[in-house]
All heavy atoms as atom14 arrays in JSON, in Angstrom:
{
  "sequence": "MIDTYLLYQLSVFAEHGTLSEAAKHLNLSQSALSRSMQKIEHLIGVKLFDRKKIPLP",
  "atom14_mask": [
    [1, 1, 1, 1, 1, 1, 1, 1, 0, 0, 0, 0, 0, 0],
    [1, 1, 1, 1, 1, 1, 1, 1, 0, 0, 0, 0, 0, 0],
    [1, 1, 1, 1, 1, 1, 1, 1, 0, 0, 0, 0, 0, 0],
    [1, 1, 1, 1, 1, 1, 1, 0, 0, 0, 0, 0, 0, 0],
    [1, 1, 1, 1, 1, 1, 1, 1, 1, 1, 1, 1, 0, 0],
    [1, 1, 1, 1, 1, 1, 1, 1, 0, 0, 0, 0, 0, 0],
    [1, 1, 1, 1, 1, 1, 1, 1, 0, 0, 0, 0, 0, 0],
    [1, 1, 1, 1, 1, 1, 1, 1, 1, 1, 1, 1, 0, 0],
    [1, 1, 1, 1, 1, 1, 1, 1, 1, 0, 0, 0, 0, 0],
    [1, 1, 1, 1, 1, 1, 1, 1, 0, 0, 0, 0, 0, 0],
    [1, 1, 1, 1, 1, 1, 0, 0, 0, 0, 0, 0, 0, 0],
    [1, 1, 1, 1, 1, 1, 1, 0, 0, 0, 0, 0, 0, 0],
    [1, 1, 1, 1, 1, 1, 1, 1, 1, 1, 1, 0, 0, 0],
    [1, 1, 1, 1, 1, 0, 0, 0, 0, 0, 0, 0, 0, 0],
    [1, 1, 1, 1, 1, 1, 1, 1, 1, 0, 0, 0, 0, 0],
    [1, 1, 1, 1, 1, 1, 1, 1, 1, 1, 0, 0, 0, 0],
    [1, 1, 1, 1, 0, 0, 0, 0, 0, 0, 0, 0, 0, 0],
    [1, 1, 1, 1, 1, 1, 1, 0, 0, 0, 0, 0, 0, 0],
    [1, 1, 1, 1, 1, 1, 1, 1, 0, 0, 0, 0, 0, 0],
    [1, 1, 1, 1, 1, 1, 0, 0, 0, 0, 0, 0, 0, 0],
    [1, 1, 1, 1, 1, 1, 1, 1, 1, 0, 0, 0, 0, 0],
    [1, 1, 1, 1, 1, 0, 0, 0, 0, 0, 0, 0, 0, 0],
    [1, 1, 1, 1, 1, 0, 0, 0, 0, 0, 0, 0, 0, 0],
    [1, 1, 1, 1, 1, 1, 1, 1, 1, 0, 0, 0, 0, 0],
    [1, 1, 1, 1, 1, 1, 1, 1, 1, 1, 0, 0, 0, 0],
    [1, 1, 1, 1, 1, 1, 1, 1, 0, 0, 0, 0, 0, 0],
    [1, 1, 1, 1, 1, 1, 1, 1, 0, 0, 0, 0, 0, 0],
    [1, 1, 1, 1, 1, 1, 1, 1, 0, 0, 0, 0, 0, 0],
    [1, 1, 1, 1, 1, 1, 0, 0, 0, 0, 0, 0, 0, 0],
    [1, 1, 1, 1, 1, 1, 1, 1, 1, 0, 0, 0, 0, 0],
    [1, 1, 1, 1, 1, 1, 0, 0, 0, 0, 0, 0, 0, 0],
    [1, 1, 1, 1, 1, 0, 0, 0, 0, 0, 0, 0, 0, 0],
    [1, 1, 1, 1, 1, 1, 1, 1, 0, 0, 0, 0, 0, 0],
    [1, 1, 1, 1, 1, 1, 0, 0, 0, 0, 0, 0, 0, 0],
    [1, 1, 1, 1, 1, 1, 1, 1, 1, 1, 1, 0, 0, 0],
    [1, 1, 1, 1, 1, 1, 0, 0, 0, 0, 0, 0, 0, 0],
    [1, 1, 1, 1, 1, 1, 1, 1, 0, 0, 0, 0, 0, 0],
    [1, 1, 1, 1, 1, 1, 1, 1, 1, 0, 0, 0, 0, 0],
    [1, 1, 1, 1, 1, 1, 1, 1, 1, 0, 0, 0, 0, 0],
    [1, 1, 1, 1, 1, 1, 1, 1, 0, 0, 0, 0, 0, 0],
    [1, 1, 1, 1, 1, 1, 1, 1, 1, 0, 0, 0, 0, 0],
    [1, 1, 1, 1, 1, 1, 1, 1, 1, 1, 0, 0, 0, 0],
    [1, 1, 1, 1, 1, 1, 1, 1, 0, 0, 0, 0, 0, 0],
    [1, 1, 1, 1, 1, 1, 1, 1, 0, 0, 0, 0, 0, 0],
    [1, 1, 1, 1, 0, 0, 0, 0, 0, 0, 0, 0, 0, 0],
    [1, 1, 1, 1, 1, 1, 1, 0, 0, 0, 0, 0, 0, 0],
    [1, 1, 1, 1, 1, 1, 1, 1, 1, 0, 0, 0, 0, 0],
    [1, 1, 1, 1, 1, 1, 1, 1, 0, 0, 0, 0, 0, 0],
    [1, 1, 1, 1, 1, 1, 1, 1, 1, 1, 1, 0, 0, 0],
    [1, 1, 1, 1, 1, 1, 1, 1, 0, 0, 0, 0, 0, 0],
    [1, 1, 1, 1, 1, 1, 1, 1, 1, 1, 1, 0, 0, 0],
    [1, 1, 1, 1, 1, 1, 1, 1, 1, 0, 0, 0, 0, 0],
    [1, 1, 1, 1, 1, 1, 1, 1, 1, 0, 0, 0, 0, 0],
    [1, 1, 1, 1, 1, 1, 1, 1, 0, 0, 0, 0, 0, 0],
    [1, 1, 1, 1, 1, 1, 1, 0, 0, 0, 0, 0, 0, 0],
    [1, 1, 1, 1, 1, 1, 1, 1, 0, 0, 0, 0, 0, 0],
    [1, 1, 1, 1, 1, 1, 1, 0, 0, 0, 0, 0, 0, 0]
  ],
  "atom14_positions": [
    [[88.18, 120.27, 92.69], [87.89, 120.04, 91.28], [88.84, 118.98, 90.73], [90.03, 119.0, 91.02], [88.04, 121.35, 90.51], [87.85, 121.19, 89.04], [88.0, 122.76, 88.2], [86.59, 122.65, 87.16], [0.0, 0.0, 0.0], [0.0, 0.0, 0.0], [0.0, 0.0, 0.0], [0.0, 0.0, 0.0], [0.0, 0.0, 0.0], [0.0, 0.0, 0.0]],
    [[88.29, 118.07, 89.96], [89.09, 116.99, 89.38], [89.51, 117.4, 87.97], [88.68, 117.78, 87.15], [88.3, 115.68, 89.33], [87.91, 115.24, 90.74], [89.12, 114.59, 88.65], [87.04, 114.02, 90.78], [0.0, 0.0, 0.0], [0.0, 0.0, 0.0], [0.0, 0.0, 0.0], [0.0, 0.0, 0.0], [0.0, 0.0, 0.0], [0.0, 0.0, 0.0]],
    [[90.81, 117.34, 87.71], [91.32, 117.67, 86.39], [90.85, 116.65, 85.36], [90.7, 115.46, 85.66], [92.85, 117.7, 86.39], [93.4, 118.85, 87.23], [92.84, 119.96, 87.16], [94.4, 118.63, 87.94], [0.0, 0.0, 0.0], [0.0, 0.0, 0.0], [0.0, 0.0, 0.0], [0.0, 0.0, 0.0], [0.0, 0.0, 0.0], [0.0, 0.0, 0.0]],
    [[90.63, 117.12, 84.15], [90.13, 116.24, 83.09], [91.11, 115.12, 82.76], [90.68, 114.02, 82.42], [89.79, 117.03, 81.81], [90.93, 117.77, 81.4], [88.63, 117.97, 82.04], [0.0, 0.0, 0.0], [0.0, 0.0, 0.0], [0.0, 0.0, 0.0], [0.0, 0.0, 0.0], [0.0, 0.0, 0.0], [0.0, 0.0, 0.0], [0.0, 0.0, 0.0]],
    [[92.42, 115.37, 82.88], [93.38, 114.3, 82.58], [93.24, 113.15, 83.58], [93.42, 111.99, 83.22], [94.82, 114.83, 82.54], [95.45, 115.1, 83.87], [96.19, 114.11, 84.52], [95.34, 116.34, 84.49], [96.77, 114.35, 85.76], [95.93, 116.59, 85.71], [96.64, 115.59, 86.35], [97.22, 115.83, 87.56], [0.0, 0.0, 0.0], [0.0, 0.0, 0.0]],
    [[92.86, 113.45, 84.83], [92.65, 112.38, 85.8], [91.43, 111.55, 85.43], [91.44, 110.32, 85.54], [92.48, 112.96, 87.21], [93.73, 113.56, 87.85], [93.37, 114.25, 89.16], [94.8, 112.51, 88.07], [0.0, 0.0, 0.0], [0.0, 0.0, 0.0], [0.0, 0.0, 0.0], [0.0, 0.0, 0.0], [0.0, 0.0, 0.0], [0.0, 0.0, 0.0]],
    [[90.37, 112.21, 84.99], [89.18, 111.48, 84.56], [89.46, 110.65, 83.32], [88.96, 109.51, 83.2], [88.03, 112.46, 84.3], [87.51, 113.19, 85.54], [86.46, 114.22, 85.14], [86.96, 112.21, 86.55], [0.0, 0.0, 0.0], [0.0, 0.0, 0.0], [0.0, 0.0, 0.0], [0.0, 0.0, 0.0], [0.0, 0.0, 0.0], [0.0, 0.0, 0.0]],
    [[90.27, 111.17, 82.42], [90.64, 110.4, 81.23], [91.43, 109.16, 81.64], [91.17, 108.06, 81.15], [91.45, 111.26, 80.26], [91.95, 110.47, 79.07], [91.05, 109.97, 78.13], [93.3, 110.2, 78.9], [91.49, 109.22, 77.04], [93.75, 109.46, 77.82], [92.84, 108.98, 76.9], [93.28, 108.23, 75.84], [0.0, 0.0, 0.0], [0.0, 0.0, 0.0]],
    [[92.39, 109.33, 82.55], [93.18, 108.19, 83.01], [92.28, 107.15, 83.68], [92.45, 105.95, 83.47], [94.27, 108.65, 83.97], [95.38, 109.42, 83.3], [96.4, 109.96, 84.27], [96.26, 109.89, 85.49], [97.48, 110.52, 83.72], [0.0, 0.0, 0.0], [0.0, 0.0, 0.0], [0.0, 0.0, 0.0], [0.0, 0.0, 0.0], [0.0, 0.0, 0.0]],
    [[91.31, 107.6, 84.46], [90.37, 106.68, 85.09], [89.56, 105.93, 84.04], [89.36, 104.71, 84.17], [89.44, 107.44, 86.04], [88.38, 106.62, 86.74], [88.99, 105.52, 87.6], [87.49, 107.52, 87.59], [0.0, 0.0, 0.0], [0.0, 0.0, 0.0], [0.0, 0.0, 0.0], [0.0, 0.0, 0.0], [0.0, 0.0, 0.0], [0.0, 0.0, 0.0]],
    [[89.13, 106.6, 82.99], [88.36, 105.93, 81.95], [89.21, 104.9, 81.2], [88.72, 103.82, 80.84], [87.73, 106.94, 80.98], [88.71, 107.52, 80.16], [0.0, 0.0, 0.0], [0.0, 0.0, 0.0], [0.0, 0.0, 0.0], [0.0, 0.0, 0.0], [0.0, 0.0, 0.0], [0.0, 0.0, 0.0], [0.0, 0.0, 0.0], [0.0, 0.0, 0.0]],
    [[90.48, 105.22, 80.97], [91.38, 104.26, 80.31], [91.61, 103.05, 81.21], [91.61, 101.91, 80.75], [92.72, 104.93, 79.91], [93.73, 103.91, 79.44], [92.48, 105.97, 78.83], [0.0, 0.0, 0.0], [0.0, 0.0, 0.0], [0.0, 0.0, 0.0], [0.0, 0.0, 0.0], [0.0, 0.0, 0.0], [0.0, 0.0, 0.0], [0.0, 0.0, 0.0]],
    [[91.75, 103.29, 82.5], [91.9, 102.18, 83.45], [90.66, 101.29, 83.42], [90.76, 100.06, 83.37], [92.16, 102.72, 84.85], [92.09, 101.69, 85.93], [92.93, 100.59, 85.92], [91.18, 101.8, 86.95], [92.87, 99.62, 86.92], [91.11, 100.85, 87.95], [91.94, 99.76, 87.93], [0.0, 0.0, 0.0], [0.0, 0.0, 0.0], [0.0, 0.0, 0.0]],
    [[89.48, 101.91, 83.43], [88.24, 101.13, 83.39], [88.14, 100.33, 82.09], [87.69, 99.17, 82.1], [87.04, 102.06, 83.53], [0.0, 0.0, 0.0], [0.0, 0.0, 0.0], [0.0, 0.0, 0.0], [0.0, 0.0, 0.0], [0.0, 0.0, 0.0], [0.0, 0.0, 0.0], [0.0, 0.0, 0.0], [0.0, 0.0, 0.0], [0.0, 0.0, 0.0]],
    [[88.58, 100.9, 81.01], [88.52, 100.23, 79.7], [89.47, 99.04, 79.65], [89.12, 97.98, 79.11], [88.88, 101.23, 78.61], [88.89, 100.67, 77.21], [89.31, 101.71, 76.18], [89.11, 102.91, 76.42], [89.85, 101.3, 75.15], [0.0, 0.0, 0.0], [0.0, 0.0, 0.0], [0.0, 0.0, 0.0], [0.0, 0.0, 0.0], [0.0, 0.0, 0.0]],
    [[90.67, 99.2, 80.19], [91.69, 98.16, 80.08], [91.68, 97.16, 81.24], [92.21, 96.06, 81.09], [93.08, 98.79, 79.95], [93.28, 99.44, 78.62], [93.74, 98.75, 77.52], [93.05, 100.71, 78.19], [93.79, 99.56, 76.48], [93.37, 100.76, 76.86], [0.0, 0.0, 0.0], [0.0, 0.0, 0.0], [0.0, 0.0, 0.0], [0.0, 0.0, 0.0]],
    [[91.11, 97.53, 82.37], [90.92, 96.58, 83.46], [92.08, 96.43, 84.42], [91.88, 95.94, 85.53], [0.0, 0.0, 0.0], [0.0, 0.0, 0.0], [0.0, 0.0, 0.0], [0.0, 0.0, 0.0], [0.0, 0.0, 0.0], [0.0, 0.0, 0.0], [0.0, 0.0, 0.0], [0.0, 0.0, 0.0], [0.0, 0.0, 0.0], [0.0, 0.0, 0.0]],
    [[93.28, 96.79, 84.03], [94.42, 96.72, 84.95], [95.23, 98.01, 84.84], [95.25, 98.66, 83.78], [95.36, 95.53, 84.64], [95.97, 95.73, 83.36], [94.63, 94.2, 84.68], [0.0, 0.0, 0.0], [0.0, 0.0, 0.0], [0.0, 0.0, 0.0], [0.0, 0.0, 0.0], [0.0, 0.0, 0.0], [0.0, 0.0, 0.0], [0.0, 0.0, 0.0]],
    [[95.89, 98.33, 85.95], [96.75, 99.52, 85.93], [97.89, 99.36, 84.93], [98.24, 100.31, 84.23], [97.32, 99.8, 87.32], [96.38, 100.44, 88.33], [97.06, 100.55, 89.68], [95.91, 101.8, 87.86], [0.0, 0.0, 0.0], [0.0, 0.0, 0.0], [0.0, 0.0, 0.0], [0.0, 0.0, 0.0], [0.0, 0.0, 0.0], [0.0, 0.0, 0.0]],
    [[98.46, 98.17, 84.87], [99.61, 97.98, 83.98], [99.22, 98.16, 82.51], [99.93, 98.81, 81.74], [100.28, 96.63, 84.21], [99.38, 95.58, 83.98], [0.0, 0.0, 0.0], [0.0, 0.0, 0.0], [0.0, 0.0, 0.0], [0.0, 0.0, 0.0], [0.0, 0.0, 0.0], [0.0, 0.0, 0.0], [0.0, 0.0, 0.0], [0.0, 0.0, 0.0]],
    [[98.08, 97.61, 82.1], [97.64, 97.77, 80.71], [97.25, 99.22, 80.41], [97.56, 99.74, 79.35], [96.47, 96.83, 80.4], [96.87, 95.38, 80.3], [97.9, 95.11, 79.22], [97.77, 95.66, 78.1], [98.86, 94.38, 79.49], [0.0, 0.0, 0.0], [0.0, 0.0, 0.0], [0.0, 0.0, 0.0], [0.0, 0.0, 0.0], [0.0, 0.0, 0.0]],
    [[96.58, 99.86, 81.35], [96.2, 101.26, 81.16], [97.44, 102.14, 81.1], [97.51, 103.06, 80.28], [95.28, 101.71, 82.29], [0.0, 0.0, 0.0], [0.0, 0.0, 0.0], [0.0, 0.0, 0.0], [0.0, 0.0, 0.0], [0.0, 0.0, 0.0], [0.0, 0.0, 0.0], [0.0, 0.0, 0.0], [0.0, 0.0, 0.0], [0.0, 0.0, 0.0]],
    [[98.42, 101.87, 81.94], [99.65, 102.66, 81.95], [100.39, 102.52, 80.61], [100.9, 103.51, 80.08], [100.55, 102.23, 83.1], [0.0, 0.0, 0.0], [0.0, 0.0, 0.0], [0.0, 0.0, 0.0], [0.0, 0.0, 0.0], [0.0, 0.0, 0.0], [0.0, 0.0, 0.0], [0.0, 0.0, 0.0], [0.0, 0.0, 0.0], [0.0, 0.0, 0.0]],
    [[100.41, 101.31, 80.06], [101.03, 101.12, 78.75], [100.32, 101.96, 77.69], [100.96, 102.62, 76.88], [100.98, 99.64, 78.34], [101.95, 98.75, 79.07], [101.78, 97.31, 78.62], [102.51, 96.36, 79.53], [102.24, 94.96, 79.16], [0.0, 0.0, 0.0], [0.0, 0.0, 0.0], [0.0, 0.0, 0.0], [0.0, 0.0, 0.0], [0.0, 0.0, 0.0]],
    [[99.01, 101.92, 77.71], [98.22, 102.68, 76.74], [98.47, 104.18, 76.87], [98.51, 104.9, 75.87], [96.73, 102.38, 76.93], [95.84, 103.12, 76.0], [95.62, 102.71, 74.71], [95.12, 104.26, 76.17], [94.8, 103.57, 74.11], [94.48, 104.51, 74.99], [0.0, 0.0, 0.0], [0.0, 0.0, 0.0], [0.0, 0.0, 0.0], [0.0, 0.0, 0.0]],
    [[98.64, 104.65, 78.11], [98.83, 106.07, 78.37], [100.3, 106.5, 78.3], [100.6, 107.69, 78.46], [98.29, 106.42, 79.76], [96.77, 106.3, 79.93], [96.4, 106.29, 81.4], [96.08, 107.42, 79.19], [0.0, 0.0, 0.0], [0.0, 0.0, 0.0], [0.0, 0.0, 0.0], [0.0, 0.0, 0.0], [0.0, 0.0, 0.0], [0.0, 0.0, 0.0]],
    [[101.19, 105.55, 78.07], [102.63, 105.82, 78.08], [103.08, 106.42, 79.41], [103.83, 107.4, 79.45], [103.05, 106.72, 76.92], [102.85, 106.05, 75.58], [103.17, 104.87, 75.42], [102.32, 106.77, 74.63], [0.0, 0.0, 0.0], [0.0, 0.0, 0.0], [0.0, 0.0, 0.0], [0.0, 0.0, 0.0], [0.0, 0.0, 0.0], [0.0, 0.0, 0.0]],
    [[102.59, 105.84, 80.49], [102.95, 106.24, 81.85], [103.52, 105.04, 82.57], [103.27, 103.89, 82.18], [101.72, 106.7, 82.64], [101.01, 107.96, 82.21], [99.73, 108.13, 83.03], [101.91, 109.16, 82.41], [0.0, 0.0, 0.0], [0.0, 0.0, 0.0], [0.0, 0.0, 0.0], [0.0, 0.0, 0.0], [0.0, 0.0, 0.0], [0.0, 0.0, 0.0]],
    [[104.24, 105.3, 83.66], [104.64, 104.18, 84.51], [103.42, 103.75, 85.32], [102.48, 104.54, 85.53], [105.77, 104.59, 85.46], [105.3, 105.53, 86.41], [0.0, 0.0, 0.0], [0.0, 0.0, 0.0], [0.0, 0.0, 0.0], [0.0, 0.0, 0.0], [0.0, 0.0, 0.0], [0.0, 0.0, 0.0], [0.0, 0.0, 0.0], [0.0, 0.0, 0.0]],
    [[103.42, 102.51, 85.75], [102.31, 102.01, 86.55], [102.2, 102.8, 87.86], [101.11, 103.11, 88.32], [102.49, 100.51, 86.83], [101.32, 99.89, 87.54], [101.47, 98.39, 87.69], [102.26, 97.77, 87.0], [100.7, 97.81, 88.58], [0.0, 0.0, 0.0], [0.0, 0.0, 0.0], [0.0, 0.0, 0.0], [0.0, 0.0, 0.0], [0.0, 0.0, 0.0]],
    [[103.35, 103.15, 88.44], [103.32, 103.89, 89.7], [102.74, 105.3, 89.5], [102.02, 105.79, 90.37], [104.71, 103.95, 90.34], [105.62, 104.61, 89.49], [0.0, 0.0, 0.0], [0.0, 0.0, 0.0], [0.0, 0.0, 0.0], [0.0, 0.0, 0.0], [0.0, 0.0, 0.0], [0.0, 0.0, 0.0], [0.0, 0.0, 0.0], [0.0, 0.0, 0.0]],
    [[103.02, 105.94, 88.37], [102.45, 107.26, 88.1], [100.93, 107.18, 87.97], [100.2, 108.03, 88.5], [103.05, 107.85, 86.84], [0.0, 0.0, 0.0], [0.0, 0.0, 0.0], [0.0, 0.0, 0.0], [0.0, 0.0, 0.0], [0.0, 0.0, 0.0], [0.0, 0.0, 0.0], [0.0, 0.0, 0.0], [0.0, 0.0, 0.0], [0.0, 0.0, 0.0]],
    [[100.45, 106.15, 87.28], [99.01, 105.98, 87.13], [98.36, 105.65, 88.48], [97.28, 106.15, 88.8], [98.69, 104.9, 86.1], [97.21, 104.69, 85.79], [96.53, 105.98, 85.34], [97.05, 103.61, 84.73], [0.0, 0.0, 0.0], [0.0, 0.0, 0.0], [0.0, 0.0, 0.0], [0.0, 0.0, 0.0], [0.0, 0.0, 0.0], [0.0, 0.0, 0.0]],
    [[99.03, 104.85, 89.28], [98.52, 104.52, 90.6], [98.4, 105.78, 91.46], [97.4, 105.96, 92.18], [99.44, 103.51, 91.28], [98.94, 103.17, 92.57], [0.0, 0.0, 0.0], [0.0, 0.0, 0.0], [0.0, 0.0, 0.0], [0.0, 0.0, 0.0], [0.0, 0.0, 0.0], [0.0, 0.0, 0.0], [0.0, 0.0, 0.0], [0.0, 0.0, 0.0]],
    [[99.38, 106.66, 91.38], [99.31, 107.93, 92.13], [98.13, 108.78, 91.65], [97.45, 109.42, 92.45], [100.62, 108.71, 92.01], [101.72, 108.15, 92.88], [102.93, 109.08, 92.95], [103.52, 109.35, 91.64], [104.42, 108.58, 91.05], [104.86, 107.48, 91.65], [104.91, 108.9, 89.87], [0.0, 0.0, 0.0], [0.0, 0.0, 0.0], [0.0, 0.0, 0.0]],
    [[97.88, 108.78, 90.35], [96.73, 109.51, 89.82], [95.42, 108.95, 90.37], [94.52, 109.72, 90.75], [96.69, 109.45, 88.29], [97.74, 110.18, 87.72], [0.0, 0.0, 0.0], [0.0, 0.0, 0.0], [0.0, 0.0, 0.0], [0.0, 0.0, 0.0], [0.0, 0.0, 0.0], [0.0, 0.0, 0.0], [0.0, 0.0, 0.0], [0.0, 0.0, 0.0]],
    [[95.31, 107.62, 90.43], [94.1, 107.01, 90.96], [93.94, 107.34, 92.44], [92.84, 107.61, 92.92], [94.12, 105.49, 90.75], [94.12, 105.05, 89.28], [92.72, 105.65, 88.31], [93.47, 107.02, 87.41], [0.0, 0.0, 0.0], [0.0, 0.0, 0.0], [0.0, 0.0, 0.0], [0.0, 0.0, 0.0], [0.0, 0.0, 0.0], [0.0, 0.0, 0.0]],
    [[95.05, 107.36, 93.18], [95.0, 107.73, 94.59], [94.56, 109.18, 94.76], [93.83, 109.51, 95.69], [96.35, 107.49, 95.25], [96.69, 106.03, 95.42], [98.12, 105.82, 95.89], [98.97, 106.69, 95.77], [98.38, 104.62, 96.4], [0.0, 0.0, 0.0], [0.0, 0.0, 0.0], [0.0, 0.0, 0.0], [0.0, 0.0, 0.0], [0.0, 0.0, 0.0]],
    [[95.0, 110.04, 93.85], [94.61, 111.45, 93.9], [93.11, 111.59, 93.69], [92.44, 112.35, 94.41], [95.37, 112.25, 92.85], [95.12, 113.73, 92.94], [96.02, 114.51, 91.99], [95.81, 116.01, 92.16], [96.69, 116.79, 91.32], [0.0, 0.0, 0.0], [0.0, 0.0, 0.0], [0.0, 0.0, 0.0], [0.0, 0.0, 0.0], [0.0, 0.0, 0.0]],
    [[92.56, 110.85, 92.72], [91.11, 110.9, 92.51], [90.39, 110.41, 93.76], [89.41, 111.03, 94.2], [90.7, 110.05, 91.29], [91.21, 110.69, 90.0], [89.18, 109.89, 91.23], [90.99, 109.82, 88.77], [0.0, 0.0, 0.0], [0.0, 0.0, 0.0], [0.0, 0.0, 0.0], [0.0, 0.0, 0.0], [0.0, 0.0, 0.0], [0.0, 0.0, 0.0]],
    [[90.85, 109.29, 94.33], [90.23, 108.76, 95.55], [90.22, 109.81, 96.65], [89.23, 109.98, 97.36], [90.96, 107.5, 96.01], [90.74, 106.3, 95.12], [91.53, 105.09, 95.55], [92.64, 105.24, 96.12], [91.05, 103.96, 95.3], [0.0, 0.0, 0.0], [0.0, 0.0, 0.0], [0.0, 0.0, 0.0], [0.0, 0.0, 0.0], [0.0, 0.0, 0.0]],
    [[91.35, 110.5, 96.81], [91.44, 111.53, 97.84], [90.48, 112.68, 97.56], [89.8, 113.18, 98.47], [92.88, 112.05, 97.92], [93.06, 113.19, 98.88], [93.07, 113.0, 100.25], [93.2, 114.51, 98.67], [93.22, 114.18, 100.84], [93.31, 115.11, 99.89], [0.0, 0.0, 0.0], [0.0, 0.0, 0.0], [0.0, 0.0, 0.0], [0.0, 0.0, 0.0]],
    [[90.39, 113.1, 96.3], [89.54, 114.23, 95.94], [88.05, 113.93, 96.15], [87.3, 114.8, 96.59], [89.78, 114.64, 94.49], [91.12, 115.33, 94.21], [91.35, 115.44, 92.71], [91.16, 116.7, 94.87], [0.0, 0.0, 0.0], [0.0, 0.0, 0.0], [0.0, 0.0, 0.0], [0.0, 0.0, 0.0], [0.0, 0.0, 0.0], [0.0, 0.0, 0.0]],
    [[87.63, 112.7, 95.83], [86.2, 112.38, 95.95], [85.86, 111.69, 97.27], [84.69, 111.54, 97.6], [85.69, 111.55, 94.75], [86.36, 110.18, 94.7], [85.86, 112.3, 93.46], [85.81, 109.25, 93.64], [0.0, 0.0, 0.0], [0.0, 0.0, 0.0], [0.0, 0.0, 0.0], [0.0, 0.0, 0.0], [0.0, 0.0, 0.0], [0.0, 0.0, 0.0]],
    [[86.9, 111.26, 98.0], [86.66, 110.64, 99.3], [86.1, 109.24, 99.23], [85.43, 108.8, 100.16], [0.0, 0.0, 0.0], [0.0, 0.0, 0.0], [0.0, 0.0, 0.0], [0.0, 0.0, 0.0], [0.0, 0.0, 0.0], [0.0, 0.0, 0.0], [0.0, 0.0, 0.0], [0.0, 0.0, 0.0], [0.0, 0.0, 0.0], [0.0, 0.0, 0.0]],
    [[86.36, 108.55, 98.12], [85.84, 107.19, 97.93], [86.96, 106.31, 97.41], [87.69, 106.69, 96.49], [84.67, 107.19, 96.9], [84.21, 105.77, 96.6], [83.52, 108.03, 97.4], [0.0, 0.0, 0.0], [0.0, 0.0, 0.0], [0.0, 0.0, 0.0], [0.0, 0.0, 0.0], [0.0, 0.0, 0.0], [0.0, 0.0, 0.0], [0.0, 0.0, 0.0]],
    [[87.09, 105.11, 97.99], [88.06, 104.14, 97.5], [87.52, 103.52, 96.22], [86.42, 102.99, 96.2], [88.29, 103.07, 98.57], [89.41, 102.14, 98.3], [89.62, 101.2, 99.49], [90.69, 100.21, 99.19], [90.87, 99.28, 100.29], [0.0, 0.0, 0.0], [0.0, 0.0, 0.0], [0.0, 0.0, 0.0], [0.0, 0.0, 0.0], [0.0, 0.0, 0.0]],
    [[88.27, 103.61, 95.14], [87.78, 103.17, 93.83], [87.98, 101.68, 93.6], [87.18, 101.06, 92.91], [88.48, 103.95, 92.72], [88.2, 105.45, 92.7], [89.06, 106.13, 91.64], [86.73, 105.71, 92.44], [0.0, 0.0, 0.0], [0.0, 0.0, 0.0], [0.0, 0.0, 0.0], [0.0, 0.0, 0.0], [0.0, 0.0, 0.0], [0.0, 0.0, 0.0]],
    [[89.07, 101.12, 94.12], [89.32, 99.7, 93.89], [90.27, 99.17, 94.96], [90.95, 99.93, 95.63], [89.88, 99.44, 92.49], [91.15, 100.21, 92.17], [92.39, 99.65, 92.36], [91.09, 101.5, 91.68], [93.55, 100.35, 92.08], [92.23, 102.21, 91.38], [93.46, 101.63, 91.58], [0.0, 0.0, 0.0], [0.0, 0.0, 0.0], [0.0, 0.0, 0.0]],
    [[90.27, 97.85, 95.11], [91.18, 97.19, 96.06], [92.52, 96.96, 95.4], [92.58, 96.49, 94.27], [90.61, 95.84, 96.52], [89.39, 96.01, 97.4], [89.35, 96.99, 98.18], [88.49, 95.17, 97.32], [0.0, 0.0, 0.0], [0.0, 0.0, 0.0], [0.0, 0.0, 0.0], [0.0, 0.0, 0.0], [0.0, 0.0, 0.0], [0.0, 0.0, 0.0]],
    [[93.57, 97.3, 96.11], [94.91, 97.06, 95.59], [95.42, 95.75, 96.19], [95.4, 95.57, 97.4], [95.84, 98.21, 95.98], [95.52, 99.48, 95.22], [96.18, 100.68, 95.87], [95.9, 101.9, 95.15], [94.78, 102.61, 95.25], [93.83, 102.21, 96.05], [94.63, 103.7, 94.55], [0.0, 0.0, 0.0], [0.0, 0.0, 0.0], [0.0, 0.0, 0.0]],
    [[95.85, 94.87, 95.31], [96.38, 93.57, 95.74], [97.73, 93.35, 95.07], [97.88, 93.58, 93.89], [95.44, 92.44, 95.34], [94.08, 92.52, 95.97], [93.2, 91.4, 95.48], [91.79, 91.57, 96.02], [90.89, 90.59, 95.46], [0.0, 0.0, 0.0], [0.0, 0.0, 0.0], [0.0, 0.0, 0.0], [0.0, 0.0, 0.0], [0.0, 0.0, 0.0]],
    [[98.67, 92.9, 95.86], [99.95, 92.53, 95.29], [99.85, 91.09, 94.8], [99.43, 90.22, 95.54], [101.07, 92.67, 96.31], [101.37, 94.1, 96.64], [102.65, 94.21, 97.41], [102.93, 95.67, 97.66], [104.3, 95.94, 97.9], [0.0, 0.0, 0.0], [0.0, 0.0, 0.0], [0.0, 0.0, 0.0], [0.0, 0.0, 0.0], [0.0, 0.0, 0.0]],
    [[100.23, 90.88, 93.57], [100.21, 89.54, 93.0], [101.62, 88.99, 93.11], [102.58, 89.62, 92.62], [99.74, 89.56, 91.53], [98.32, 90.11, 91.46], [99.82, 88.18, 90.91], [97.83, 90.35, 90.06], [0.0, 0.0, 0.0], [0.0, 0.0, 0.0], [0.0, 0.0, 0.0], [0.0, 0.0, 0.0], [0.0, 0.0, 0.0], [0.0, 0.0, 0.0]],
    [[101.79, 87.84, 93.76], [103.14, 87.29, 93.91], [103.76, 86.91, 92.56], [103.05, 86.44, 91.67], [102.94, 86.05, 94.79], [101.49, 85.76, 94.76], [100.77, 87.01, 94.34], [0.0, 0.0, 0.0], [0.0, 0.0, 0.0], [0.0, 0.0, 0.0], [0.0, 0.0, 0.0], [0.0, 0.0, 0.0], [0.0, 0.0, 0.0], [0.0, 0.0, 0.0]],
    [[105.03, 87.16, 92.45], [105.74, 86.79, 91.23], [105.95, 85.29, 91.19], [106.15, 84.66, 92.22], [107.08, 87.52, 91.17], [107.01, 89.04, 91.08], [108.42, 89.63, 91.16], [106.34, 89.48, 89.79], [0.0, 0.0, 0.0], [0.0, 0.0, 0.0], [0.0, 0.0, 0.0], [0.0, 0.0, 0.0], [0.0, 0.0, 0.0], [0.0, 0.0, 0.0]],
    [[105.93, 84.7, 89.98], [106.11, 83.24, 89.89], [107.52, 82.82, 90.24], [108.45, 83.49, 90.21], [105.8, 82.93, 88.43], [105.71, 84.23, 87.72], [105.65, 85.31, 88.72], [0.0, 0.0, 0.0], [0.0, 0.0, 0.0], [0.0, 0.0, 0.0], [0.0, 0.0, 0.0], [0.0, 0.0, 0.0], [0.0, 0.0, 0.0], [0.0, 0.0, 0.0]]
  ]
}
């Protein structure tokens, strides 16, 4: 069973488009939100998005 807070976090991520913007909106660290997204992926057995490291300037 997926907790409602995980679904809410996923909806905020979808609305904002990036983990960093969604994390700011949710007052979470980006790593905490990333762990939540990984938990959802594990629970449903589907990869939700590609993770890419963006090089710093």
